[in-house]
Structure formats: C-alpha cells, structure tokens
C-alpha positions as CSV (number, residue, x, y, z in Angstrom):
1,M,14.3,1.1,33.3
2,D,14.9,3.4,29.4
3,F,11.0,4.0,28.0
4,T,13.1,6.3,25.3
5,L,13.6,5.8,21.6
6,S,16.4,5.6,20.2
7,E,16.8,8.2,17.0
8,E,16.7,5.2,14.8
9,H,12.9,4.6,15.4
10,Q,11.5,8.3,16.2
11,M,12.9,8.6,12.4
12,F,10.9,5.2,11.5
13,R,7.5,6.3,13.4
14,S,7.8,9.3,11.7
15,M,8.0,8.1,8.6
16,F,5.3,5.6,9.2
17,R,3.1,8.0,10.8
18,D,3.9,10.4,7.4
19,F,3.1,8.3,5.2
20,A,-0.7,6.5,6.2
21,Q,-1.9,9.7,7.0
22,K,-0.9,11.3,3.8
23,E,-0.8,7.9,1.0
24,V,-2.8,5.6,3.5
25,A,-5.8,7.4,5.0
26,P,-7.4,9.7,2.4
27,L,-8.2,5.9,0.2
28,A,-9.4,3.8,3.1
29,Q,-13.0,4.9,3.0
30,T,-12.3,4.2,-0.7
31,T,-10.3,1.3,-0.2
32,D,-13.7,-0.7,1.8
33,H,-17.2,0.9,0.4
34,E,-15.2,-0.7,-3.4
35,E,-14.0,-3.4,-1.6
36,K,-10.9,-3.4,-4.1
37,P,-7.5,-4.6,-2.5
38,P,-4.6,-0.9,-2.5
39,L,-2.5,-2.3,-5.0
40,E,-1.8,1.6,-5.8
41,I,-0.9,1.7,-2.4
42,L,1.5,-1.4,-1.7
43,K,3.5,0.0,-5.2
44,K,4.1,3.3,-2.7
45,M,4.9,1.6,-0.3
46,A,7.3,-1.0,-1.8
47,E,9.2,2.4,-3.2
48,Q,9.4,3.3,0.1
49,G,10.9,0.2,1.0
50,F,8.0,-0.9,3.4
51,L,7.7,-4.3,1.4
52,G,11.1,-5.9,2.9
53,A,11.3,-3.6,5.7
54,T,12.2,-5.9,8.3
55,F,15.0,-8.2,5.8
56,P,18.8,-7.7,5.2
57,E,19.6,-4.7,2.9
58,K,21.2,-7.6,1.0
59,Y,17.8,-8.4,-0.2
60,G,16.3,-5.5,-0.4
61,G,15.6,-4.5,3.7
62,S,15.9,-1.9,6.2
63,E,16.8,-5.0,9.2
64,L,14.1,-3.6,10.5
65,D,13.8,-4.9,14.3
66,N,10.9,-6.1,15.8
67,L,9.9,-2.9,18.1
68,G,9.6,-0.9,14.4
69,Y,7.7,-3.3,12.4
70,C,5.4,-3.1,15.4
71,F,5.7,0.8,14.6
72,L,5.3,0.1,11.0
73,M,1.8,-2.1,11.7
74,E,0.5,0.3,14.4
75,E,0.9,3.3,12.0
76,M,-0.7,1.8,9.0
77,A,-3.8,0.1,10.9
78,G,-4.7,3.5,12.2
79,A,-4.8,5.1,8.5
80,C,-6.7,1.3,6.5
81,M,-6.8,-1.7,8.6
82,S,-7.1,-3.4,4.9
83,T,-3.8,-1.9,3.7
84,A,-2.5,-3.1,7.0
85,L,-3.3,-6.4,7.0
86,T,-2.3,-7.0,3.7
87,L,1.1,-5.9,4.6
88,H,1.2,-7.7,7.1
89,V,0.2,-11.0,5.4
90,H,3.4,-10.1,3.0
91,L,5.7,-9.1,5.2
92,G,4.8,-10.2,8.5
93,L,3.9,-14.3,7.9
94,A,5.1,-15.0,4.2
95,G,7.8,-12.7,4.1
96,N,9.5,-13.6,7.4
97,T,8.9,-16.8,7.4
98,I,11.1,-17.2,4.3
99,L,14.0,-14.7,6.4
100,R,13.7,-17.0,9.8
101,E,13.7,-20.9,7.8
102,G,14.7,-20.4,4.2
103,T,17.5,-21.3,2.9
104,E,20.4,-18.6,0.8
105,A,19.2,-20.4,-1.7
106,H,15.3,-19.3,-0.6
107,K,16.3,-15.7,0.5
108,E,17.9,-15.3,-2.6
109,K,14.8,-16.1,-5.4
110,Y,12.1,-14.8,-3.3
111,L,13.0,-11.6,-0.8
112,P,14.0,-9.3,-3.5
113,D,10.5,-9.5,-5.7
114,M,8.9,-9.6,-2.3
115,A,10.7,-6.3,-1.4
116,E,10.3,-4.4,-5.0
117,G,6.3,-5.7,-4.6
118,T,6.7,-7.8,-7.3
119,K,5.7,-10.8,-6.1
120,L,3.7,-10.8,-3.2
121,G,3.4,-13.2,-0.4
122,A,0.5,-15.3,1.5
123,F,0.3,-18.1,3.9
124,A,-2.1,-21.5,3.9
125,L,-2.0,-22.6,6.9
126,T,-6.1,-23.1,8.2
127,E,-8.1,-25.9,6.3
128,P,-12.1,-26.3,6.1
129,E,-11.2,-29.4,9.2
130,A,-8.4,-27.1,10.9
131,G,-9.0,-23.5,12.3
132,S,-8.0,-23.4,15.6
133,D,-7.0,-26.9,15.5
134,A,-4.0,-26.3,13.4
135,A,-2.6,-29.8,13.6
136,A,-5.7,-31.4,12.3
137,I,-5.1,-30.5,8.4
138,R,-5.7,-32.8,6.0
139,T,-3.5,-31.4,3.3
140,V,-0.9,-33.9,2.4
141,A,2.7,-34.1,0.3
142,V,3.8,-37.1,-1.4
143,K,7.5,-37.1,-2.8
144,K,8.3,-38.6,-5.8
145,G,11.5,-37.6,-6.9
146,D,12.7,-34.3,-7.3
147,E,9.0,-32.8,-6.3
148,Y,6.8,-33.0,-3.8
149,I,2.9,-33.5,-4.4
150,L,0.7,-31.1,-2.7
151,T,-3.4,-32.6,-2.3
152,G,-6.1,-30.3,-0.5
153,N,-7.4,-27.2,0.4
154,K,-7.1,-24.2,2.3
155,L,-9.8,-21.9,3.4
156,W,-9.2,-18.0,4.5
157,V,-6.1,-17.1,3.2
158,T,-5.4,-13.4,3.2
159,N,-3.7,-12.0,-0.2
160,A,-4.4,-15.4,-2.4
161,G,-6.0,-13.5,-5.1
162,I,-3.2,-10.8,-4.9
163,A,-0.2,-13.1,-4.2
164,D,3.0,-15.1,-5.9
165,I,4.3,-16.8,-3.5
166,F,2.8,-19.1,-0.5
167,I,4.1,-20.3,2.5
168,V,1.7,-23.8,2.3
169,F,1.1,-26.4,5.4
170,A,0.8,-30.2,4.1
171,K,1.1,-33.4,6.2
172,T,4.6,-35.4,4.7
173,D,3.8,-38.3,7.8
174,P,-0.5,-38.2,8.1
175,Q,0.1,-40.3,10.6
176,A,2.5,-38.9,12.9
177,G,0.2,-35.6,13.7
178,A,2.1,-32.8,14.1
179,R,5.1,-34.3,13.8
180,G,4.3,-34.9,10.1
181,I,3.6,-31.3,8.8
182,S,5.9,-30.1,6.6
183,A,6.2,-26.3,5.2
184,F,7.0,-25.6,1.1
185,I,7.2,-22.1,-0.7
186,V,3.9,-23.1,-3.3
187,E,4.3,-20.3,-6.5
188,K,0.5,-20.1,-7.9
189,S,2.2,-20.7,-11.4
190,F,3.1,-24.5,-10.1
191,P,0.9,-27.1,-11.9
192,G,-1.9,-28.0,-9.5
193,F,-2.8,-24.8,-8.1
194,K,-6.1,-22.6,-8.0
195,V,-7.1,-19.5,-6.3
196,G,-10.9,-20.3,-5.7
197,R,-13.4,-17.8,-5.4
198,R,-13.0,-14.4,-3.6
199,E,-15.2,-14.4,0.2
200,R,-17.3,-11.5,1.3
201,L,-16.7,-9.5,4.9
202,L,-17.7,-8.1,6.9
203,G,-14.6,-5.3,7.0
204,L,-11.8,-5.6,6.2
205,R,-13.3,-5.5,2.9
206,G,-10.1,-4.6,1.0
207,V,-8.7,-7.2,1.8
208,V,-8.8,-10.0,-0.8
209,C,-9.3,-13.6,1.0
210,N,-10.0,-16.4,-1.6
211,P,-10.0,-20.5,-0.5
212,I,-6.9,-21.7,-2.8
213,Y,-7.3,-25.7,-4.0
214,L,-3.9,-27.7,-4.9
215,E,-5.0,-30.2,-6.9
216,E,-1.8,-33.0,-6.7
217,C,0.9,-29.6,-7.2
218,R,3.5,-30.5,-8.1
219,V,6.2,-28.6,-5.7
220,P,10.0,-28.6,-6.0
221,A,11.6,-30.5,-3.7
222,E,13.9,-28.3,-2.5
223,N,11.3,-25.2,-1.6
224,L,10.1,-27.4,1.2
225,L,10.8,-24.5,4.1
226,G,13.2,-26.5,6.9
227,Q,13.1,-30.5,7.1
228,E,10.3,-32.9,7.2
229,G,8.1,-32.4,10.1
230,E,9.1,-29.2,11.0
231,G,6.0,-27.4,9.8
232,F,4.0,-27.1,12.3
233,K,6.6,-25.1,14.9
234,I,7.6,-23.4,11.8
235,A,4.2,-22.3,12.2
236,M,3.7,-21.8,15.4
237,R,7.2,-19.4,15.3
238,A,5.1,-17.5,12.4
239,L,2.3,-17.1,14.2
240,D,4.0,-16.0,17.7
241,Y,5.6,-12.6,15.9
242,A,2.5,-12.4,13.4
243,R,0.5,-12.1,17.0
244,L,2.6,-9.3,17.6
245,G,1.9,-7.5,14.8
246,T,-1.6,-8.2,15.3
247,A,-1.8,-6.4,18.3
248,A,-0.1,-3.1,17.0
249,M,-2.8,-3.3,14.5
250,C,-4.9,-3.4,17.5
251,L,-3.2,-0.9,19.4
252,G,-3.4,1.7,15.9
253,L,-7.5,1.2,15.0
254,A,-7.7,1.5,18.6
255,E,-6.3,4.8,18.5
256,A,-7.9,5.7,15.0
257,A,-11.2,5.3,17.2
258,L,-10.4,7.0,20.0
259,R,-9.1,10.2,17.7
260,E,-12.6,9.8,15.9
261,G,-14.8,10.0,18.4
262,S,-12.5,12.9,20.7
263,R,-13.3,14.9,17.4
264,Y,-16.7,14.5,16.8
265,A,-17.5,15.1,20.8
266,T,-15.8,18.5,20.0
267,E,-18.0,19.3,17.0
268,R,-21.2,18.4,18.3
269,S,-23.2,20.4,19.6
270,Q,-26.1,18.8,21.7
271,F,-28.2,20.2,25.2
272,G,-26.4,23.9,24.6
273,G,-23.0,23.4,24.0
274,P,-20.8,20.1,22.4
275,I,-21.2,16.6,24.0
276,A,-17.7,16.5,24.9
277,L,-18.7,18.9,28.4
278,K,-20.7,15.3,29.0
279,Q,-19.2,13.0,32.2
280,A,-20.4,10.7,30.4
281,I,-18.7,11.0,27.0
282,Q,-15.7,11.9,29.1
283,N,-16.1,9.1,30.7
284,Y,-15.9,6.9,27.4
285,V,-13.0,8.4,26.4
286,A,-10.8,8.7,29.0
287,E,-11.3,5.3,30.1
288,S,-10.4,4.1,26.1
289,A,-7.5,6.4,26.4
290,I,-6.3,4.4,29.9
291,K,-6.7,0.5,27.7
292,I,-5.2,2.7,24.8
293,E,-1.8,3.2,26.3
294,A,-1.6,-0.4,28.8
295,L,-2.2,-2.0,25.6
296,R,0.8,-0.1,23.6
297,H,3.4,-0.8,27.2
298,L,2.0,-4.6,26.6
299,V,2.5,-4.8,22.9
300,E,6.1,-2.8,23.2
301,Y,7.5,-4.9,25.6
302,T,6.8,-8.1,23.7
303,A,8.4,-6.6,21.0
304,W,11.2,-6.0,23.8
305,L,12.2,-9.4,24.5
306,A,11.9,-10.8,20.9
307,D,14.2,-8.2,19.7
308,K,16.5,-9.5,22.6
309,G,15.4,-13.1,21.4
310,E,14.0,-14.6,24.6
311,R,10.7,-16.6,24.5
312,F,7.8,-13.9,24.3
313,T,5.0,-16.9,22.9
314,K,2.9,-16.3,26.0
315,E,3.2,-12.3,25.8
316,A,2.5,-12.6,22.0
317,A,-0.6,-14.1,23.2
318,M,-1.7,-12.0,25.8
319,A,-1.5,-8.8,23.4
320,K,-3.1,-10.6,20.7
321,A,-5.9,-11.4,23.2
322,F,-5.7,-7.7,24.3
323,G,-5.7,-6.1,21.7
324,G,-8.7,-7.6,20.1
325,E,-10.9,-6.6,23.4
326,I,-9.3,-2.9,23.6
327,V,-9.9,-2.2,20.2
328,R,-13.6,-3.5,20.2
329,W,-14.0,-2.4,23.2
330,V,-12.8,1.3,22.2
331,A,-14.5,1.3,18.3
332,D,-17.8,0.1,20.0
333,R,-17.4,3.2,22.6
334,M,-16.6,5.2,20.3
335,L,-19.6,4.4,17.5
336,Q,-21.9,4.6,20.9
337,V,-20.2,8.7,21.2
338,H,-21.3,9.0,17.2
339,G,-25.0,8.5,18.1
340,G,-27.1,7.7,14.8
341,Y,-24.0,9.0,12.7
342,G,-21.9,6.7,13.8
343,Y,-24.3,3.9,12.2
344,M,-23.7,5.4,8.8
345,R,-21.6,4.0,6.1
346,E,-20.2,7.6,5.4
347,Y,-18.4,7.9,9.1
348,T,-14.9,6.5,9.4
349,I,-16.5,5.0,12.9
350,E,-18.5,2.7,11.3
351,R,-15.5,1.3,9.5
352,I,-13.0,0.8,12.1
353,Y,-16.2,-1.4,14.1
354,R,-16.8,-4.0,11.1
355,D,-12.8,-4.3,10.8
356,A,-11.8,-4.5,14.9
357,R,-14.5,-7.4,15.2
358,A,-11.7,-9.8,12.7
359,L,-9.4,-8.9,15.1
360,S,-10.5,-11.3,17.9
361,I,-10.3,-13.8,14.7
362,I,-7.4,-13.7,12.7
363,E,-4.2,-15.9,13.9
364,G,-5.5,-17.5,17.1
365,T,-8.7,-16.5,18.6
366,T,-8.8,-14.9,21.6
367,E,-9.9,-18.4,23.5
368,I,-6.9,-19.5,21.6
369,Q,-4.8,-17.1,22.7
370,R,-6.3,-17.1,26.9
371,F,-5.3,-21.1,26.2
372,I,-1.7,-20.2,25.2
373,V,-1.5,-18.1,28.3
374,A,-2.7,-21.2,31.1
375,S,-1.0,-23.4,29.2
376,D,2.6,-21.8,30.1
377,I,1.6,-20.5,33.9
378,F,0.1,-23.8,34.6
379,S,3.1,-25.7,33.1
380,G,4.7,-23.9,35.7
381,Y,3.3,-27.0,38.1
382,G,4.3,-30.0,35.8
383,L,0.6,-29.5,34.7
384,K,0.0,-30.2,30.2
385,I,-3.3,-28.7,29.6
386,K,-5.3,-29.1,26.6
387,P,-7.5,-27.2,24.3
C-alpha cells in the first residue's frame, strides 16, 4: 500500500495552504467578530480557481479529485471555518450536484458563472418538520405547462443571503414518500422566491444562514435535476460527498486547535517554566495529535474510495461522525490549555471552540451517521433497520 501523494496533489495542497495562511487566516477573527460573509476572500478564491476547482476545464475548473478537494477543505478550515463552509456549500454541495446530476445545458448555463464567482450556490433541503428525516419534507412542486410551481419553506440554508443559485428539493408526488421527491435548480430571481431573516449563530459567525420561502415560485421545467422522483437519491448522493468534505474541515479545524494550544503551552510560563513541561499538558497535546492522525487516515481513505468510483457511504458517515467528535475533543482540551485566556474572544481558540460545535450537527447529526454505519453493517445479515 502506497501512501505517497502525487506531485499534483502535493502542489495543490501547498497552494491551498499558502493561500489559506496568507489570505484567509489574517481575516478570520474579523470575519467572526463582525459576523460578515467573507466576500472579498471569495473574490480572491475565484481568481485562484478555487470556486470551481472540481469542475472540468471547459466550465472553468481544474478537475480536482476528491482527495484534492479534501486538501482544499482541510486548509481553508484550518484558517477560517466560516470561509471554508461558505466555499464548501457553494462548490461541494451546489456546484458538484449540478456537475453530477445536471444536463449539459445545466452545466453550461450555471457552472462557468459559479467558477468565476459571479454567482454563488446554496443547497436547500431542511425544513421545519424535516431535519434528520429528510423524506418528510412538505415543500411541493406542481407541474403546470412548461413550469413547476414550488410552494413551501426551507430552514438553515447556508449561503442563502448571498447565493444566486439554489438546489431545492420538493415533492412532485406527496403520496409517494421519499420516492416522490424531486430536485430543482432555482434562481433567486424566479418569481415567488424570497429569502428570510438571517439567523444568529453560536459559531460560524461569518456564515450567512437564512430560511427561504417559496410562494408559488415559478421554476422552468428544464430546471428539473434528473427525473421526477429522483430527488431523494440525488440529495443522499450529494450528502455522501458533502460529509467527506465536512470531515476534512473537521481535520483542518482540529489541526488549527492543536497548533494554538501547542504554541500557547510553549509561551505560557507557570511554576518556573513553560506549561508544556507539565505532563498533563503533554498528554492533552499527544492525545490530540493521535486522534488527528487517525482522522486524517480515515478522511484520505474515504476520498480514495470515492476517487476509485467505489461505494463510500458508510466510510463518509464514519469520517463525519468521527471528525465531529475529534474536533470538539481537541478544541476543548486546547482551550483548557489556555486556561482563562481561552475563554476570551480575542484568542483564536475561543472561535475554534464555538465553530467546532456545529460540525456534529450540519449535514447530518452524529446520531444519523451512526445509524448509517449500523444500517450498512446489519444489512449484511439481512436485517433492515430504521432510525
């Protein structure tokens, strides 16, 4: 088994790391404290080709594979989690869903603008009564002539306040459960589309998260993704890939927490020397490093499976669940290393600690990831389980 990275992967990782540390990290605290989306950074990302990195060259991309995308997410999250998530939803969820599921006309119409950053993307699945139970959505889509009329509400739509293109899920056959869900590309300019008030968040304060309201929103019939009734499968495929990206973000944020804690431990002096000389601190640092390396191998193995075209649903769920737990554990211990200073807003670890909490919730809670893993295992024994 060869763990050596290709020259191309090494080049991409170095480029992502350099950009993250020079352009993203210096503005991370400001992005958090002012609670503003990182629009200027997104413009610079567009200039570097990051906003469409996974797209084919003919759409303005670099055809970055899944492992390369994980490097992108890891480095951006290590610099600023709000910026990383904004990019991830635009590219990893919205853009890549159009790339995988869309027609050639869809790709030609939307992907070049998304790569250039002139239009940003969002993904609208969750509803007031449909969080973990995505099949319970109540938004409906009724075909009328050459249009679909969408009616319903979506919650916690990341990028909603800055996006132009939305992947929206609605029921074209409300009696058919998950098999009645369809997926649509919806533009914010379509009649009947409204964005609600921005939510105030514990962490990820640079992320724009809003509800959207579809009030007999008129969507051209050609904006249907796939066929009617394929929406649930499209959403689940999108979430498999998205969970891999989120696990990579967990990795990057945990690494950032470890750097902050280790640096502080060498600088902070108590009892006649740096606190790094104390075994309790050494144990926190060492255990954090062990957990981070375990997560790294799980993330990269899952990306390898995805790049080979093999099924990776279980591994993506494992990586997402493990990553969400690891980043919280490491952030908590590294805040403890800081003592009282770690609870003060001017210290980076305080932001990391708040941001980390969301990663066990977004794109499927840890509990749902465990269900996915258990379901895969028990299916091998002929047993189908339910949440």
